[in-house]
C-alpha positions in Angstrom: 12.0 109.5 117.1 12.3 112.1 114.5 11.8 110.7 111.0 13.6 111.8 108.0 11.3 112.7 105.0 12.7 109.6 102.9 11.6 107.3 105.8 7.8 108.3 105.6 5.7 105.3 104.5 4.1 107.6 101.9 7.4 108.9 100.5 8.8 105.4 100.1 5.8 104.3 98.2 6.0 107.3 96.1 9.7 106.6 95.4 8.6 103.3 93.9 6.2 105.3 91.6 9.1 107.7 90.6 11.7 104.6 90.0 9.1 102.3 88.3 7.9 104.7 86.1 11.3 105.9 85.0 12.4 102.3 84.3 9.4 101.4 82.5 9.3 104.5 80.2 13.2 104.8 79.8 14.2 101.2 80.0 16.8 101.9 82.3 17.2 102.5 86.3 17.6 106.0 87.9 19.5 104.3 90.9 20.4 101.0 91.9 17.4 99.0 92.9 19.1 96.0 94.4 18.0 97.3 98.0 15.1 97.4 100.3 12.3 99.9 99.3 13.3 102.0 102.5 17.1 102.1 101.0 16.0 102.9 97.6 14.0 106.0 99.2 17.0 107.0 101.1 19.3 106.5 98.1 17.1 108.6 95.9 16.6 111.4 98.5 20.3 111.7 98.8 21.3 111.0 95.0 24.0 113.4 93.5 21.5 114.6 91.0 18.3 116.3 91.4 14.7 114.7 91.3 11.4 116.3 91.4 7.7 115.5 90.8 4.2 117.0 90.7 0.8 115.8 90.9 -2.1 116.2 88.3 -3.7 119.1 89.9 -5.0 121.6 87.3 -1.9 123.9 88.5 0.5 121.1 89.4 2.0 121.0 93.0 5.4 119.7 93.8 5.0 116.5 95.7 8.6 115.3 95.9 11.9 116.8 95.9 15.1 115.2 96.9 17.9 116.9 99.0 20.0 118.4 96.2 16.8 119.7 94.6 15.5 121.1 98.0 18.9 122.9 98.1 18.8 124.2 94.6 15.3 125.7 94.9 16.3 126.9 98.2 13.0 125.4 99.8 12.3 123.1 102.8 10.0 120.0 102.4 7.0 122.1 103.4 7.6 125.0 101.1 8.1 122.7 98.2 5.2 120.6 98.8 2.9 123.3 98.8 4.6 125.2 95.5 2.8 125.1 92.2 5.8 123.6 90.1 5.4 126.5 87.4 6.8 128.8 89.8 10.4 127.1 89.4 10.2 128.9 85.9 10.7 132.6 85.4 7.5 134.2 84.2 8.5 134.8 80.5 9.6 130.9 80.3 6.3 129.4 81.9 4.6 129.0 78.5 7.6 127.3 77.3 7.8 124.9 80.1 4.0 124.2 79.8 4.7 123.0 76.1 7.2 120.7 77.3 5.1 119.1 80.1 2.1 118.8 77.4 4.8 117.1 75.2 5.8 114.8 77.8 2.3 113.9 78.5 1.8 113.0 75.0 5.3 110.8 74.3 5.7 109.5 78.1 9.0 111.2 78.6 11.5 113.6 77.2 15.5 113.4 77.5 18.2 116.0 77.0 16.4 119.4 76.9 17.5 122.5 78.5 15.9 125.0 80.6 16.3 127.8 83.0 14.7 127.6 86.4 14.8 130.0 89.6 15.1 129.3 93.1 13.1 131.0 96.0 15.6 133.8 96.4 16.0 134.3 92.6 19.3 132.4 91.7 18.7 131.4 88.0 20.0 128.1 86.7 20.9 126.9 83.4 19.9 123.2 83.2 21.4 121.0 80.4 20.3 117.5 80.6 16.7 117.8 81.9 14.8 114.4 81.9 11.1 114.4 82.1 8.7 111.4 82.6 5.0 110.7 83.3 4.4 108.8 86.4 2.0 105.8 86.5 0.8 104.3 89.6 0.4 100.7 90.7 -3.2 100.8 89.2 -1.6 101.9 85.9 -3.3 105.4 86.2 -1.5 108.6 85.3 -0.6 110.7 88.6 2.0 113.1 87.6 5.3 113.9 86.1 9.0 113.3 87.4 12.1 115.3 86.3 15.7 114.8 86.9 18.8 116.6 86.2 22.5 116.4 87.0 24.0 119.2 85.2 23.1 122.9 85.9 25.1 126.3 86.0 24.3 129.2 88.5 23.5 132.2 86.0 23.5 134.9 88.5 
């Protein structure tokens, strides 16, 4: 049987880290959680907004992107999950992006900020409602950062 990405137990569990951390820090839900864990993973993967996350490597690598995010970044799962997240920003904007990540690390989350991101083929997007939050696992250990946005404008 061919399994969808969101049906993978590791992704189902990671979805809970994303959702639990978001709820804990922002005091609201990212999606309806009155569902089984697998259904929550499916709903997040097919949500009408983007969700990304990266780990805690020295050059953090994406470890999650939902369907709409994969489409915007023009990447498949394997490409995304081997990609340093800094590559989603143009070279001249990477320092600004790094400052936002560091500020989020200190504050726990940031909401309603803007940025420009770039896809695999060079499409540039203005993002207008970006939310970034720290990810905390079941052992209360920092394990990365999540990001979501639902508004973007293609610039080229």
